[in-house]
N, C-alpha and C positions, 0 to 999 in steps of 0.2 A: 874439065874442072873437077877438083876433088869434092868429095861428098861427106856430109855429116850423117852418121848412122844412129838412129834411136832404137833401143830395145824396149818393147812393151810386153807386159803380162796382161793377157786379155781373156775375157769370157764372152762367148757369143752363141746365140741359138742358130746361127747360119753356118754354112760351110766356111771354115776359117779363111780359105783363099778369097772368097767373096767379101767377107767382112774386112779383111786386110786391104783389099783393093779399094773399098769404099773409103777407108781411112786415108790411104795415099792420095786418092782423088780429092777428097774434101779439104785436105791440108796442103794442096798445091794448086793445080790448074783446073780441077774439076768442080762440078756442082751436082745437084740431084738430077739434072737432065743434060743431054748433049747440047752444046751450044756451038754456033758457027765459028767463033774465034779460036776454039781449041783445036788447032791444026796439029798434024803429026809432027811438024817441025817444032812447034811450040812445046808440045809434050816431051819431045826428045830432049829439049834443053832444060825445061823447068818442072816437069812432072816428077812427083815422088815415085820411088820404086820400092816394091816389096822385095827385099833381098833374101829373106829366109823365113821359114816357119818350122816351129818345133811343137808338135802336138803333145799335150799333157793329159790330164784326167778329164772325165766327163761327169757332170753332176746333174741332179734332177731339180735343184732349187737355185734360182739366180742369186748372185751375190748382192745385187742392188735392185731396187724397185724398177719396174718397167713393163713393157708389153710381155705377157707370158700366157701360157695356156696349159691345161692339164695334159700331162704326158710329154711335154716338151723337155728336151735335154739340152744341156749347155756345155759346149766344148771349151776347155781352157787350153791356152797355148802361149808360147813365147813367139813374138814376131819381130823382125828387124826391118825397118823402113829407112830409106835414105833420101836425102835432098841435096841438090847441088848448092854449094856455098854461094853461088850467084843469086840465089833466091832472096838472101837477106844480108850478105856481106858481113860487116861488123856491127850490124844493128841488132843489139842484144834483145830489146823488147820484141822485135818482129820475129827473131829466131824462137823466142819463148812462145809467142803466139802460134808459130808453126808447129812446134813440138807438143804444145799443151793446150791448144785453143779449143775449137768447137768439138774436137773428137770425143771429149768426155760426155757430150750431149747426144751423140749419134745413137739412134735406136737399134742399130746393128750390134751394139755392145751392152751387155749387162755387167761388165766389169772391165776396167782398163787402168793400168798403172805404168807410168814411165819409169823404167828400171835403171837405165844407164844411157850414156851418150858417148859416142866415139867422135872425137874432134880432130879433123885433119890439121897438120902442121901449118898449112897455108892460112888457116883461120885463126888458130891460137896466136900466131905471130902478129896478128892485127890488134891484139889486146896486151896491155902491159901486165895485167894480173896483179897479184899482191906486190906492193912496194917493199914491204919488209919481210913478211912470211916468217918461217921458223928461224932462219939465220938472223934476220934483222931484229926480231923480238928478243932473241938471246943476246945480241949485241947491246940493245937498249937497256936490258936489265942486268947484264953481266952474269947470266946464269948459264952454265955449261955442264954437260954430262949428267944431268938430272932434270926432272920436270920443273917448270916454273910452278911455285906454290902460290895459290891465290885465294882470295875470299871476296865475299859480297857484303856491302854494308847492310847490317840489319839492326833495328827494324827497317824494312824495305822503304818505307816512307814515314814521315813524321818528325825526323830528327832535324834540328837546325844546322846551319853550316858549322857553328862552333862545336856542337855535339858530334857531328861527323868528323871534324878535324881531331877531336879528342880521341876517337876510336882509331883514326889513322895513325895518330902519334904512338899509340900502344902497339899497333901492328908493325909499323916500320921499325920500332925499337926491337921487336921480336924477330926481325929478319924476314918478313914477308917479301915476296917478289912482285905481287900484282894485287890490286884492289879494284873493285868496280862498283859503280852505282847499280842498284837494282833497276831492272827494266821498267818498273812502275814509277820511277822518279826521273824527271828531267828538270823541271822548274816548278816547284810547288809553292803554296802560299807562304810557308814558313822556311823555305829553302830555295831562294832564287838562284838560278844557275850560276850567274857570275859571282855571287857572294860565296857559293859553295866552292867554286874553282879557286878563288883567292884564298879561302881558309885552308883548304886541303893542300894546295901547292905550297903555301907558306911552310907547312910541316915537312912536306916531301923535299923541297929544295933545301931547307935548313939541314935535314938529315943527310942529303947528298953532299952538301958543302963540308959537313963534319966527317963523313965516312967514305965518300966516293961512290956509295951505292944509291942509284936513282930508282926508286920504286915506281913501277908503271901503274898509273891510275886511269881507268877507262871511264870517263865522264859520258853520261848518256846524252847525246846531242839530238836524239830523234825528235823531229818537229817539222814544221813547214820548211820549205827549201831555204828561204831567206834567213830564218832563225837558225837553221842548222849551220849555215855558213857563218853567222855571227858567233854561234856557240863554238864552232871550230876555231875561229880567230881568237876567241878568248882563251882557249886552251893553249894555243901557240904562244900568245902574249905572256901567259903565266909560266911558260917553259915546261908544259906537260908533254907527254909522249904518246898519248892514246885517246881515242874517242870511241864510244860504243854506239852502234846503230841497231835498232830493232828491224831486221831485214824485211820481214814480211809486212810490217806496218808501213814502212817508208817506200819500198819499191825499188826495182832494179835501176832505173835511170837516176834516181836521187842518190842511191848508194854509190853508183859508178862516178857520179859528179863529185862526190866527196872524196872517194878513193883516189881519183885522178889528181887531186891536189898534192898528195904524196908527202906531206909534212908530218903526219901522225900515223901511227899504226892504227888500223881499224879493227875493232873487236865486233864481230858479227854475231848478234844474238838471234836465235831462230825461234823466239817465243811465238806460239801459234803453230808450231810444227805438227802437232797431232792432227790438225784438220787437213793437212796435206798427206799424211802418211799412215794414220792409225788404222784405217780400213785396209785389209790385205789386198783388195782388188779395186782400189781407187786412189788416185793422186800421183805421188812421185816418191821414188826411193832415194835415199840419201846420196848414193854415188852420183846420180844425175844432178841432184839439188846442189851439192857442193861445187860441182864443176861450173854451174851457172854463176855462183857467187864468186868463185875464183876468177872467172873471166871479168867480173865487175871490179875485182881488185881487193876483196876482203882479205885481211892478214890472219885473222883468227876466227874460228867458227865452232859453235857448240855441237857436241856429239852425244850428249847425255853421259851416263856413267855405268860402270859395272854395279850390279845389285842396287839400281837406282830406285828412287821413290815413285817414279812414274810407271807407265805400262810397258816400256820398251824392253825387249829381251837383251841378255848379255851378248848373244850372237849378233844381234843387230848393231849394238854399240861397237863391237869389235870390227864389224864390216865397215862401219862409218869411219872409225879411226884409220883403218887400212886405206880407205878410199881417199882420205885427206892426204895421206903420205905418198900416194901414187903420183909419179912425176907427170907434168904436162910440159911439153916442149917449150922452152924459152921462158918459163914462169917459175917464180919462187913457189915453194911448197907451203900450203896453208897450215897454220898451227891448230891442231885439234884441242878443243876446250872441253875437258871432262868435268861434268857437274851433275847436280841433282841428288841430294841426299848423301853426298860423299863425306867420308871421314877416312882416317888412315887405314882402317881395317880392309878397305877394298884395294889398297895399293898392291899387295902381293899378287892377288888374282888378276888385277889389271896388267901388271908387268908380265905375269906368266902367259896371259892370253895374247898380248900384243908385242912383247919383246922390244918395246921402244920407250925411250925417255923423252921423245919429242912431243911433249904434252904440256898444256897449261892445266894443272890439276886444281880444281876449285872446290873449296868447302866453305859454306856459309855458316850454318849452325854447327858444323863439325869443328870449326875453329872458334867462332864467337860464343858457342854454347859449351865450351870445354870447362870442366870443373875447376881448372886452375886459371880460367880466364883466357882472353885472346892470345896472350903470350904463350901460355901452355899449349893452346890449340895449334899455333904455328909450329912450335917445337915438335909436337906429336906427329904432325904431317911430315916434317922433315925426317924424323926418326923412322917413320913408316916406310918412306920411299928409299931411304938408305938401306934399310933391312930388306926391302923387296928386291932391290937391285943385287944385293948380296945373296939372294936366294933363301932368306930366312922366312919362317912361318910367323903368323900373328903371335903365337905363344912365345916364340923365341925373342921377337922384338920387344914384347911386353916385359919379359924377364930382365931385359937390359936397360929399359928406359921407363922411368916412372911417369913421365907425361903421357907416353903412349899407353901405358897400363891404365891410366885414368880414363883415356878414350875408350878402351875396351870395356871397362866397367860401366861406362855410361851408355855407349852407343852399340856395344857388341850384340846385345839381344835384339836390337832393331834391325 
């Protein structure tokens, strides 16, 4: 049987070989003592294996709280551990429990982070993955050879359906490709979900009938499972093309259930990401994280952005984009969603670092807060990306385009 391989970045006060063996045992057939049922035959078939160890630096202070004593040193290392796909088959929650379960609580480790996963073809072929992915999202929006330009409705919460539709009307007339609810809004006291869908889709459908361009709007369906299904049905009934799910809030099984329906592109929002990743020696790295959600079937996933407003480094963002674009056998490629304090000024550096236009480039305040209004904000983003692809600098783009020049004047110092 083929095996799935997980790479971990660890810190331990023990010899690394011993700590790695504990991890492999705890996450497969073993426990803290020998037991009669763990035969050699059983272990040969189901036990995890430590495939490789790469020693790194040694430190005097542990990365996380735990048992320690004066004079203790802590070895850091990369380790690779594998499991037979027989252990979990196509059961995604059990696979995640295997790769990320109790190992974070083992006293043998003062730091542990899942860095990446290597998935065998026999396993990935059991999952459909994204129904639309990059190619499907481009087909739905009619956007090719450049990033999809998108925005978020702001204020995040508090607008009525009519007020939301008024903003959408301005945005679609300006040539926006994508709009989404904020993750803080699904169905509020003054904006019931169904009423918002009706108001927004009336604008989008009328514009599509007139021009042939169908703007993609990601309505936030995150809720209990039954309500998510009803919200999904409402979007389909209104001829929408996309639903948004807060991945970490809803969970793997619920996301996969929705993705498996296959009628709408699924916009995966990773809000809460910092609690999984911000500590350098705890949690999960994005290359592993996005593979789990691609198996579930998400079509679009957030990656943060260059020079963003949060804590994540540009190098980390670039790595996240590259990991989304890495092929998985038999699956569509997931569309990276660049967001977080973005405006047109980051476009040249984003393109220089990634050399790709396979992006959904999102600007909330960068569009809605533009001095010339939302229409000017959309034009400025379009101008920025055209210039970025042509190799122009921020200064060169600003000299040619007044809307972008206004963006530089307002957002440039930020």
